[in-house]
C-alpha positions as CSV (number, residue, x, y, z in Angstrom):
1,M,0.0,0.0,0.0
2,N,1.4,3.4,-0.9
3,I,1.2,6.3,1.5
4,V,3.3,9.4,2.2
5,I,5.3,9.7,5.4
6,N,6.8,13.1,6.3
7,G,6.5,14.2,2.6
8,Q,8.2,11.0,1.2
9,P,6.4,8.2,-0.7
10,A,6.5,4.9,1.2
11,D,5.2,1.4,0.7
12,V,3.8,-0.2,3.8
13,T,2.0,-3.4,4.6
14,D,-1.7,-3.5,3.8
15,G,-3.8,-3.3,7.0
16,W,-1.2,-1.5,9.1
17,S,-2.4,0.8,11.8
18,V,-0.8,4.1,12.8
19,G,0.7,2.4,15.8
20,Q,2.4,-0.3,13.7
21,L,3.8,2.4,11.5
22,V,5.2,4.4,14.4
23,R,6.8,1.3,16.0
24,A,8.4,0.4,12.7
25,R,9.8,3.9,12.1
26,T,11.0,5.0,15.6
27,D,12.3,3.6,18.8
28,E,11.0,6.5,20.8
29,Q,7.2,6.3,20.6
30,R,6.7,8.2,23.9
31,R,8.1,11.4,22.4
32,V,6.3,11.6,19.0
33,A,3.1,13.1,17.7
34,V,1.3,11.7,14.7
35,A,-1.1,13.4,12.2
36,R,-2.9,11.4,9.5
37,N,-4.4,13.5,6.6
38,S,-3.8,16.7,8.7
39,E,-5.7,15.3,11.7
40,V,-3.8,14.6,14.9
41,V,-4.2,11.0,16.0
42,P,-4.3,10.7,19.8
43,R,-1.9,8.1,21.1
44,S,-4.8,6.1,22.6
45,E,-6.1,5.6,19.0
46,W,-2.9,4.7,17.2
47,D,-3.6,1.0,17.2
48,S,-7.2,1.3,16.2
49,T,-6.5,3.8,13.4
50,A,-6.0,1.9,10.1
51,L,-3.9,3.4,7.3
52,S,-5.4,3.6,3.8
53,E,-4.0,3.9,0.3
54,G,-2.8,7.5,-0.3
55,D,-2.8,8.6,3.4
56,K,-0.5,11.4,4.3
57,V,1.2,10.8,7.7
58,E,3.4,13.1,9.6
59,I,5.5,11.6,12.5
60,L,6.8,14.5,14.5
61,A,9.5,14.3,17.2
62,P,10.7,17.2,19.3
63,V,14.1,18.6,18.5
64,A,16.4,20.1,21.1
65,G,18.2,23.3,20.3
66,G,18.4,26.9,21.0
């Protein structure tokens, strides 16, 4: 299934949830926020939110700096 992750095309497994995608992409799930098609997905809904063909997902992590 083709989706866009952080502006880059990606092929992911059919039937994946937002939670599965996040776990596959980062080791630090506690410190990320996720938006699917411009809608924030609450962490409590990651595993129940299915991805669909063409979805645009943003996985955002805080960056330290000054």
